[in-house]
MARTIMAR-887525 format. One record per residue: residue in three letters; x negated, y, z negated of N, C-alpha, C in turn. Coordinates in steps of 0.02 Angstrom, whole numbers, plus 32768, in hexadecimal, padded with zeros to 4 digits. Layout:
REM residues N
ALAXYZXYZXYZ ...
REM end
This chain:
REM residues 322
MET297809E2F267298509B8F2A329770973F282 LYS29A40949F29029A808F0F278299408D5F2C9 SER296508A2F2BC2963087BF30A299C083EF2F7 ALA29A00829F34229DB07F2F34C29A407B2F35A LEU29C8077AF33229A20739F35729CA070BF386 ALA29BD06FAF3C329EF06C0F3C329D10681F3F9 SER29CE0650F3D129AA0612F3FE29690621F3E6 VAL292F0628F43828F90621F44E28E3066FF447 LEU2920068AF438291806DAF44828FB06E7F3FD LEU28C7071CF40528AF0735F3C828C60790F3D3 VAL28BC07A6F38F28D207F4F38928C1080BF34A PHE28B30855F33A28B2086DF30B28AB08BAF2F6 VAL28CD08E1F2C228C90920F2C728F7092CF272 ALA28ED096AF25629110974F229293309ABF22B SER295B09C9F20B298F0A0DF21129D00A45F1ED SER29CD0A6FF1FE29EE0AAAF1B82A190AD0F1D5 ILE2A3B0B11F1B72A5D0B34F1C52A650B5EF17E GLY2A710BA0F18B2A590BC9F15C2A640C0DF159 PHE2A800C33F1B22A8C0C6CF1C62AD90C5AF1E2 SER2AFD0C8BF1ED2B3F0C7BF2142B360C85F262 GLN2B6B0C58F28D2B5F0C3FF2CC2B9F0C4BF2E8 ASP2B960C40F3272BE30C35F3462BED0BE5F34F ILE2C1F0BD3F3382C380BA4F3292C3F0B80F36F LYS2C5F0B9FF38A2C700B8FF3D62C2E0B7BF3F7 VAL2BE70BAAF3F62BC60B8DF40D2B950B5CF400 ARG2B970B5FF3B22B8D0B10F39A2BA90ACAF3A1 GLU2BF60AD0F3A82C190AACF3D52C010A92F40D GLU2BFA0AADF4392BCD0AB0F48B2B8C0A8DF47E ALA2B6A0A9CF4382B110A8EF44D2B1D0A56F42F VAL2B460A2FF3FA2B4F09F0F3E82B5709ADF420 ARG2BA609D1F4442BAD09BAF4802B7D0994F4A3 LEU2B6009D3F4B92B2B09CFF4ED2AEF099AF4E5 LEU2AD309A0F48A2AB1097DF4892AC10923F46A GLU2B0D091AF4602B2208EAF4712B1708C4F4A1 LYS2B3A08DFF4B52B4108BFF5152AF308C0F535 ALA2AC308D5F5182A7608D7F53B2A780890F522 SER2A6B0888F4D42A6E0833F4AF2A870800F4C2 ALA2ACD0819F4DE2AFE07CAF4FF2AD707C7F535 VAL2AC107F1F56B2AAE07DAF5BB2A6407CAF5B9 SER2A4407C7F5862A1807A2F57C29F5075DF53B SER2A360746F5302A4D0713F5062A6106EFF527 PRO2A5106ABF52B2A6E065EF54A2AA90643F51B ALA2AD20649F5332B190629F51F2AFB05D9F507 LYS2AC805B3F52D2ABD0567F5222A7B055EF54A LEU2A460544F5272A040542F53929FB0504F55A PRO29D804E7F59829D904ABF5B2298304ACF584 ASN29790467F59529310444F59128F40474F5A7 LEU28D50495F59928B204DCF5C3286B04CFF5B6 GLU283E04F6F5DA28080501F5CB27EC0559F5D5 ARG27E5057BF5B827D305B3F5A8277405BDF5BB VAL276A05F4F5EA272805F4F5DA2707064FF5F1 ASP26EF0661F5A626CB0699F5AE268F0698F5C3 THR266E06C5F5F0263506E4F5F6262F0726F5E1 PHE25E00740F5C225E20781F5B825A8079AF5AB ARG259F07DDF5B8256307FEF5A625690821F56D ALA253E0820F53B25390855F51324FE0871F4F9 PHE250908B4F4E724E308E1F4F324B7090DF4A6 GLY2490090EF49B24800909F454243B0929F450 ASP2419092EF41923D40954F4012398092EF413 ALA23B908E0F429237508B6F440238208AFF48C GLY23AC08D4F4A223B108D2F4EE23DC08B4F501 VAL23EC089BF5412437086CF55E24160824F542 LYS2478080DF54C245E07CDF549249C07A9F555 ASP2498076CF58924CD0759F5A624E60715F575 GLY25220705F57D253D06BAF555258306A4F56B SER25990677F55025E50656F56125EE0642F526 PHE26400649F5302660061DF4F4269E05EAF532 SER26AC05BAF51226D0058FF51D26FB0572F4FD ARG273C0561F51C276A0546F4DB27AA0512F50F THR279804CDF4F727C6049EF50927F90486F4E1 VAL284F0488F4F6286C0482F4C728A0044BF4E0 ILE28BA040DF4B928DC03D7F4DF28FD03EFF489 GLN29430407F49B29740417F473299D03D7F45D GLY299703EEF40529A503B3F3DD29690388F3D2 VAL2938038AF3DE290C034FF3CE28B70388F3C0 GLY28A103A5F3DE287103CBF3E128520403F407 ARG28160410F3F227F00443F417279B0442F41F ARG2788044EF44E273B044CF45E271F04A0F45E ASP26F004B2F43F26D804FDF44126A204F3F45C GLU267E051AF4732639050BF47D261B0560F48A TYR25DD056CF47525C805AFF464258005B8F47C VAL256705E4F49E252E05E1F4D32508062AF4CA LEU24DD0637F4BD24BF067EF4AB247C067EF4AE GLY24480686F4CB23FF0672F4BA2403062FF4AD ASP23CD0635F46623BC05F0F46123F805D1F427 TYR243305FFF42A246705D9F3E8249405BEF41E HIS24AA0575F3FC24CE0550F43124F20537F3F5 LEU2542052AF3F025590522F3BF25A104EAF3ED LEU25A804B2F3D625E0048DF3EF260A0456F3C0 ASN265A046FF3B026790463F38D26B00448F3A9 VAL26B303FEF3A226F603CCF3A5272703D7F36C TRP275903F0F385278403F0F33E27C303B0F35A THR27DB0392F33A280E0351F334283E035DF2EC GLN28690341F2F428940355F2AE28780324F275 LYS284B02FFF276283402F3F23327E302F5F22A GLN27CA030BF253276C0322F25B276A036AF28D VAL2723036CF2762704039DF2A726B60386F2B4 ALA26A90383F2EC26690369F2FB263703A4F313 VAL25FE03ADF2F625DA03ECF306258C03F0F312 THR257903F0F35A252E03EEF36625250437F374 GLY24DE043EF36324C40485F37E249404A8F334 VAL249704DDF34D24760512F30C2490051FF2CF PRO24740511F28C24880524F26B2482057DF237 HIS24A0059EF26B248B05DEF25524DA05FBF253 VAL24E20645F23F25150658F23125150674F28D THR25600675F2A125740670F2CF255A06D7F2E7 PRO254206DCF3302536071EF33B256F074DF334 GLY25650783F339259D07B6F32F25BB07C2F377 GLU259007B6F39625AD07BAF3E725F00779F3E9 PHE25F60737F3DD26220702F3CF266E0729F39D VAL2657074AF3642694076DF33B26AF079BF362 ASN268107D4F37326AB07FCF3B226E307CEF3E4 LEU26BC07AEF40626D50789F44F27170760F430 LEU2716074FF4022755072EF3EC278F0756F3D4 ARG277D077FF3AB27B207C3F3B227CA07D3F3E5 LEU27AD07E7F42F27BC07F8F45727E507DEF48B THR27CF078FF48427F3076AF4B72813073EF499 PRO284C0717F4CD2856071EF5162873077DF526 ILE28940779F4FA28AA07D4F4F228C007EEF49E ARG289B0828F49128BB0842F44C28F0085CF44E LEU29240843F42B295B086FF4342962088AF3EA VAL298B08BDF3E4299308DEF3A429EC0901F38E ARG29F10915F3602A35092CF35A2A3C095BF31C PHE2A590994F3232A5409C0F2EB2A8809AAF2BE ASP2A5A09D1F2842A8009CFF23D2A920A0DF21E GLY2A940A05F1D22A9E0A4BF1B62A660A74F1B5 GLU2A3E0A6DF1B229E30A82F1C229D20AB2F1FD ASP29F90AB3F2372A0C0ACBF2822A450B0EF279 VAL2A240B4EF28F2A560B6FF2A02A4A0B81F2F0 ILE2A8F0B76F3162A7B0B85F3562A910BCEF36B HIS2A5B0BE1F3952A670C3EF3B52A930C3DF3F6 SER2A620C08F4202A820C1EF46F2A920BD7F48E ILE2AB80BE5F4BB2AA90BA6F4F12A9A0BCDF535 ASP2A620BC4F55C2A4B0BFBF5932A310BBCF5CA GLU2A500BE8F5FF2A4C0BACF64F29F80BE2F665 ARG29DB0B90F666298E0BAEF69329750B75F6B4 GLU29510B75F6E0292F0B3EF70028E40B2CF6C4 VAL28FA0AE5F6D828C40ABFF6B828A20A8CF6D6 GLY28620AA3F6F1283B0A59F722286B0A4EF75B GLY28860A89F766289A0A8EF7B328EC0A6FF7B5 ARG29070A70F76F295D0A5BF76529690A95F73A LYS29BA0A9CF76E29DA0AC1F73129F60A89F6E6 ALA29DF0AC2F6BE29ED0AA9F6812A060ADEF63D ARG2A300AB9F61E2A450AECF5E32A220AD6F5A7 CYS2A020B11F58E29C90B24F55829EF0B35F518 ILE2A000B0EF4DF2A0D0B1EF4A129DB0B43F468 GLU29D80B70F45929AF0B9AF44429CF0B9CF3EE PHE29980B75F3C129AD0B7CF37829790B7CF354 ASP29810B8AF30929570B8DF2D829540B47F298 THR29300B31F28B29300B00F25929070B27F20F ILE29420B10F1E0291A0B4BF19E290C0B04F173 LYS28C90B10F15F28A90AE3F14528870B03F0FA GLY28BF0B01F0C2288D0B2FF09128910B7AF09B GLN28520B85F09228430BD5F0AE283C0BDCF0FF GLN282A0BB5F11B280D0BB1F15928440BA6F17A THR28360BDAF1D628780BC7F200285A0BBAF23E GLN287F0B84F25728460B68F28928760B7DF2BE ASN284D0BA3F2FD28710BA3F346287C0B78F372 ASN28BA0B53F38728C30B15F3B328DC0B2EF3E7 GLU28DA0B09F42128F20B0FF45429190AC4F47A ILE29450AB1F4A3295E0A73F4AA29720A7AF4F7 CYS294C0A57F53129670A5DF57129910A27F594 VAL29C10A13F59D29F809E6F5C12A0209F4F607 ASP29ED09C4F62F2A0509D3F6792A4809E5F675 ALA2A660A15F6A02A980A31F6A92AC609FAF6DB SER2AA309CAF7092AC90996F71D2AD10959F6FA THR2A960930F6F72A9A08F4F6DF2AA908FDF683 SER2A92092DF6632A8E092DF6142A58090AF5FE VAL2A200906F62B29F508E3F5F429CF0918F5EA LEU29990906F5A329660933F57929300944F5A9 LEU29280976F5BD28F70992F5EE28AF09A8F5B8 GLU28C809D2F585288009E0F57028A709F3F50A LEU287F09F5F4FA289109F8F4B528540A29F48F LYS285B0A64F47B28360A89F44D28370A6EF403 LEU281B0A6EF3D3282A0A4CF39527EF0A54F375 GLY27FA0AB7F35A27BC0AD9F348278F0ACCF36D ALA274F0AB8F35927030AB3F38C27030A70F3AB GLU27390A4BF3A6272F0A1CF3D127680A27F424 LEU27550A08F44E276C0A1CF49D276A09D9F4BE ILE27AF09B4F4C827BA0979F4DA27D90992F52B GLU27BB0977F56027D40989F59127ED0939F5C0 ASN282B0936F5DC284008EAF5F1283D08FBF63C SER282F08C4F66D282F08E3F6B6283D087FF6D5 ASP284F08A9F700283E0843F72E28750829F711 PHE28C1081CF6FA28DD0813F6F928F707C5F716 PHE28E90788F6FE290D0747F7152951073CF705 GLU2976070CF71A29AF06EAF6F9299406AEF6EE PHE29A5068FF6B3299D064AF68429CC0643F65D ALA29F1060EF6642A3405F2F6362A5F0621F63F GLY2A6A063BF6702A9D0678F6652A9006C3F652 ALA2A5806BFF6352A430702F6202A03072EF63E LEU29F3076DF62F29BE0779F666298C078AF62D MET2951076CF645291B0779F60528EC079FF643 PRO28B607C5F612287607F3F630284607BFF65F GLY282007E2F68727F0079CF6A027AF07D1F695 LYS27BA0808F682278B0829F67F279D0847F625 ILE274F085EF606275E0885F5C1272808A9F5BB HIS273C08EBF5AE26F20914F5A226F5092CF567 TYR26CF093CF53226C30935F4F5269D096BF4E7 SER26A709A0F4B2267F09D7F49C26930A07F45D VAL265E0A01F43226530A27F3EF26340A5DF3FA GLY265F0A9BF3E7263A0AD3F3DE262D0AE9F433 GLY26410ADEF45F26230AF2F49125F70AD1F4BD VAL25D30A8AF49D25A20A6FF4A725CB0A26F4CC ARG25A70A10F50025BE09D1F51925A3099CF4E4 LYS25D3096FF4DA25BA0943F4AF25B208FCF4DE MET25FC08EBF4F8260908A8F51C261508AEF55F GLU261E0898F58E263E087FF5CE26620832F5D1 ILE268C082EF5D726B007E8F5CD26D207CFF5FD SER26AD07A8F62826E20780F667270E0749F644 GLN2749072EF655276F0706F63527AB06E9F670 SER27990696F65E27C6067AF68827F80658F65E MET2817062EF67C284505F6F657286C05B8F69F LYS28710583F67D28960559F6B428A80519F68E PRO28E0050CF69228FF04C1F67628D40489F687 LEU28CB0460F66628B70416F66728D403E4F67E THR28BC03B0F6AB28D0037CF6C628D50348F68C ASP28FA0309F6A9290402D2F66028C802B1F65F GLY288602B4F68A28470292F68D281E02ACF661 GLU283202E1F64427F30313F63927F90325F5D6 ALA282902EBF5C9283D02E2F58427F302B8F568 ASN27CF02B8F57B279B0291F559276002CBF54A VAL27710311F56127450339F542274E033EF4E0 LEU276A0320F4C1276D0313F46D274E02FCF45A SER272802C6F48D26F4028DF46A26B902B0F44D ALA26A9028FF416267B02BCF3F2262E029AF401 PRO260302E5F41725C502DBF43F258C02AFF411 PRO256A0296F42F2534026CF411250802AAF3E3 GLY2519026DF3A124E8028FF37424F802CAF351 ALA254002DEF353256A0308F329256E02F7F2E1 GLU257B0315F2C42582031DF28825D40324F268 ILE25E502FFF251262902F6F24B263D031FF21D GLN2678033EF21A269C0362F1D526DD034CF1BC HIS26ED0349F18C2739035AF18727560399F177 PRO279503A6F19327B403E6F17427CE03EDF135 CYS27D30410F10427E60422F0C928320412F0CD THR283C03F4F08C288C03F4F07E289E041DF05E THR2874044AF02E287C0486F010284804A8F013 PHE285004E5F021281B051EF0212819055DF011 ARG27DD056DEFD927DA05BEEFC5279E05CEEFED ARG27C2061AEFEA27790637F01A275D0663EFD0 PRO27160675EFEF26D30692EFBE26FD06CAEFA6 PHE26F106E6EF5F27070723EF4126E00741EF47 GLY26C10794EF37268107B7EF35268807B8EEE5 THR264E07A9EED0264A07C5EE97261A07FCEE6A SER25E507F7EEB125BD083EEEB225B7085AEEED MET25C70898EF0D25D008ADEF5925CA08ECEF4F PRO25830906EF36257F0956EF2A2574096DEF71 GLN258D09AFEF7B259C09CEEFB625640A06EFB8 PRO254C0A2EEFF4251C0A48F002252E0AA6EFD2 LYS24ED0AB8EFA925040AF9EF9F250B0B1BEFC0 ALA25370B64EFB925650B88EFD0251F0BB6EFFB GLY253B0BD0F02B25260C10F03D25200C58F022 ASN25080C92F042251C0CD7F036254E0CEBF065 GLY254F0CCAF08D25760CE3F0D5257E0CB1F10D GLY25840CC1F15325940C92F19025D10C7EF17C THR25D80C23F188261D0C23F190262B0BD5F175 ASP26630BC5F17926690B72F14B265C0B41F189 VAL26460B14F16D262B0AE4F1A626270A9FF180 ASP264D0A75F1AE26630A30F18E263409F4F1CD ILE260D09CCF1B425E809A2F1F025F0095FF1C1 ILE26140943F1F8262408EBF1F225F508B5F1EF VAL25DC08AAF1BB25A80868F1B625D20825F1B9 HIS25B107F0F1D725CD079CF1F1259D0781F1D3 ALA258C0762F18525730738F16F259806E1F15D THR255006CBF146255E0697F12A255C068FF0D1 VAL2599068AF0A825880660F06B2580061AF059 LEU25540619F039254605DDF01B255F05C8EFDB PRO2557057BEFE72591055CEFAA256D057AEF5E SER25300595EF5D251C05C2EF14253305FAEF0A GLY2556061CEF46257F0664EF4825470685EF59 ARG25070678EF7724D306B9EF8E24EF06CBEFE8 VAL24CA06ECEFFB24D606EEF04424A506E5F055 TYR24AF06ABF098246C068BF0B0245106B1F0E5 GLU249506D1F11A247106E9F15424A30722F15C ALA248A075BF17A24BC0796F19D24A507C9F1D8 THR24D207C7F1F124CD07DCF23D250B081EF253 ILE24F60853F272252A088AF28925600862F2AF GLN258D086CF29725D80857F2B525E5089BF2EB ASN25F308DFF2D0260B0908F2E425DD0950F2C0 SER25CD0983F2EA25A909ABF2C425AD09F2F302 GLU25C30A2EF2DC25BC0A67F313256D0A91F2F3 ARG25590A7FF2CF25250AB7F2BE24DC0A62F2A9 PRO24C50A57F2EE247E0A2AF2DE24500A53F2AF ASP24480A8AF2A2241D0AA5F267242F0A87F22C LEU246C0A69F22124820A49F1E124840A0FF1CD ASN246A09EAF203247209A3F21124400989F1E2 ASP240C0985F1D523D40964F1B023F70976F15A GLU23FC09B7F15E241F09C3F11724340995F0FE ALA247E098AF12324CB095AF12424A90911F116 LEU246C0908F147246F08B0F149245108A4F0F9 THR242508B8F0E023FD08CBF0B2242308CFF065 LEU246208F8F06A248508F3F04124AB08B2F02E VAL24C308A2F06F24F0086CF06D24C60827F055 LYS24850820F076245507F9F05B244907F1EFFF GLN24640823EFEB245B0815EF9424AF081DEF73 TRP24D6080DEF9D2525080BEF82253207B7EF6A THR255207AFEF4825600771EF312598075CEF24 PHE25B90726EF3226060707EF34261606D6EF0B THR265306BAEEF02664067EEEE5265B065CEF1A PRO26650609EF1D264805FBEF5D268D05E1EF7A ALA268905D8EFB526C705B6EFCD26D00575EFC2 MET2722055EEFBC27280525EF88274904EDEFC5 CYS273604BEEFC827650489EFF727580446EFD5 ASP279A0422EFCD27C90406EF9C278F0400EF5A GLY27910447EF44276B044FEEFC27200441EEFF SER2707044CEF4526BB043DEF3F26A90473EF66 PRO2665049BEF40264604CAEF62263804C9EFAF THR263C0502EFDC261E04E7F02426180525F038 GLN25E9052FF06A25DD056FF091260A0582F0AF LEU261405C5F0D6264F05DFF0E926310628F114 GLU26470628F157261C0676F176265C06A2F179 VAL264F06E7F15A268A0722F14526690756F172 SER268C077BF16E268707C4F18F26A807E4F151 VAL26650828F14826850857F0FC266C089EF12F VAL268508CEF0F326770914F117264B0931F0EB VAL26280951F10E25F80991F0E2260509CCF0DA HIS261609F0F0C226290A41F0AF25FB0A5BF0AE PHE25E20A94F0EA25B00AC3F0D825F50AFEF0C3 GLN25D60B14F099260F0B60F08825D70B9EF097 GLY25EF0BD0F0BA25CD0C1FF0C025770C03F0E6 ARG257F0BDCF11825410BC1F13225490BD8F17C 
REM end
């Protein structure tokens, strides 16, 4: 299953096909998902302010945070991240980015937040096998739910996507161990956006998000002024991402299941990993092992206009038979 990316809309997944399926059922499933994406994709966005407040649940307890994005179309944007003692403010314009805040790797909570908001949209591809479309209630609303498998190598991932039978919005996405629940939809720029998003992994609640969006008035364009004391950086004209040179995976187990843990880390200009944090995991007991391993990985440096630079990356640690 693939993701759909539209303007400020973030989205993503991967997909497959390998077994026989009813072509009419597949056609209807594709139609439902395309319409769901269309109703949540603005045709034209105004200057806007988006605010996400969230509660994250993890081994360290409950954390409250926020993310705000102000966009002046064709000019730039202002992003602010707040979570505990982590505070980062980036003001982007066409020629520079002004940065203030902590020089640490972005917490995994924000990486997931930006995948889920303003709404996660997906589409089927050749890895997806559609089985059926069933009618049932989701969150008290009549829905049409698409049951399908995603075939990834030797793994088969069981999935379900539920679409509101009346408005066509995406109500629920079960993608492997991930569950995304959208509710309290509101209209913005001719599209329907979820006011609340609940995110779980492996049956464990990870994040509750409240979201709002509003158009900006002309008098608010000064939000793109660089804050006092900001570090001024210049976007790259040419860029090359870091490439792994040593990325050992954990030793295989003698049984159990295969587990992928996603780690977010900073790759320094030297190619070494500076910091690492868990972005997504359904096996907390393997988190420390994954972090220890990734900190030993090495890369070629990211290159900005021919010069080494640091970059944040998300990588997968694969546990086989664990």
